[in-house]
N, C-alpha and C positions, 0 to 999 in steps of 0.2 A: 854754465852762467851764475848769479847769483840772485839769489831770490831777491823781490822788488820789494821792500816796508814803506807802508805809505798810510799817512792820517798819524801821522806818529805825534806823539804829548809828552809832559812833560809833569810828572805832580812831587811837589816838594815838600816838608812839612820839617821841621826845628823839634827836636821833644830830646827831654834828658840830655842837654847837648850835644843832640847826634842831630849830624843835620839826610833826613833820606830823602835822595830821591829817586823817585821811578820813573822807570822812561820806558815807553807804553808805543808799542807800534801793529799793522796789522798783514801778516799775507797771505794771501793767495792758495788753496791748496786744492787736491785733488776733489776733493767732495768739497769745498764751501772756503770756510778758511778761518784765520788762527790768529788769536790776542795774545800778541805775545809782551810781558814785560821786570826789564831787566833794572833788579832793585840793589842802589850802596846806601850803605852805613857810613858816613863821614867817607872817605877811599878806600875802605875796604868794602868789596863786593859782596851781596851772599850768592850764593850759587843753590839751587844752578838757579835760569834761569823757569816764570813763571808762566805758565800755557798754558792756551784753553779752547778746544776747538769748538764750532762751532755748522752747522750745517748750511742752515737760515742762519737770518737775522736773531737778534737776541732783543730779552724782553730785560734790558738793565734801564736803570736812569737816565743814566748816561752812561759815551764809550770807557768800555776795558772795568768800569765796576766789579765784575765777577772777577776780570783776573788780579784785578788790585788789592781786592778783601785775601785773596789765595794768595798774594806777596805778601804781605802784612805781618799773615801768619809762619812766615819766615824768618819776621823780626824777633828780640828781644822781645820776651815773651812782659819783664816791666811795661815797654815802649808799646804795642798792639794795642789798647786802647787806647789811647792816645791819636794813635796814628791813623785810625778809622773814624776818632771822632774828625780828624783834620781834612786825610782824604776822603776818605766817601760821602760821609751827614755837610761837611761845608759844599762840597763839591755839587751833591745830587739838593741841597737848598738853591745856589745858584741857579742849576739849568730850575728846576721848577721857578720860582722869580723870573728866569727868560726868557719864559713856557708861558708866562702870566701875564705879560707885559705884553707878547710881539698877538697871546690870542686877543686881546683887551684890543689893539690897534688893528685885526684885521673886523674884526667885528666894526669897530667902530668905521671901516673903509667898508665893511659891507653893507650898516647902514644907511652910508651916505650915497648908497649909491640906489635909482630910480627901480622898477620893478623892472623893466628891460632891459635895461643893464645889470643885471644879479640873475634875471638867466642869461643876457646874452657869456655875463662869465661861467654860469654854472656849465653851458655846454662849448666856452670855447677850452677850459682848464679840465674840465671832466672828473673825476676822482682824485680828491685829495690823498695819495698816500705816506709819505716823506713832508719830511720838513722843505728841501728844496722844492719842491709844487707849491706847498704853501706860500713861498720866497713868493715866487713865479706868480702866483694867482694875488699876493698883495697887492706887488709891482703892475701886474694887468688894471687888476678893479682903480688901484690908486692913478693910473693914468686915467681910466675910464671919466672917476670920478671929477678930474683935473677939466673934462673935458666935456661932460654935459652940459 
């Protein structure tokens, strides 16, 4: 039976005339999960694939950050710093901006609720641990704000 890949993402950059493609995916393991990066420089595959195993969640600024850093180290030295800037730093900045925008929207939604609805939202949602939890709370809070 084949290993199921999920959360597949593609990262790309052109440096010194070479187009780099980083194909990323996650697989489950016996004791956690693994991030895998397949790297292509033009039509040449850079072997071997980069793998990063985790037991629990990662503490990265975005999915695949650590594995991408390792994959970039396998690329030609002359291209590594530019690849790091394009792939890692720009993606981290984009994620930071997206998070800040969401946080401001969430705060505005929360401030628009009555104290009673704030209490109901907190009781209904409970502790927010993931981005999915926060999005669900945002939708519920927005609905509550419309209904009040």
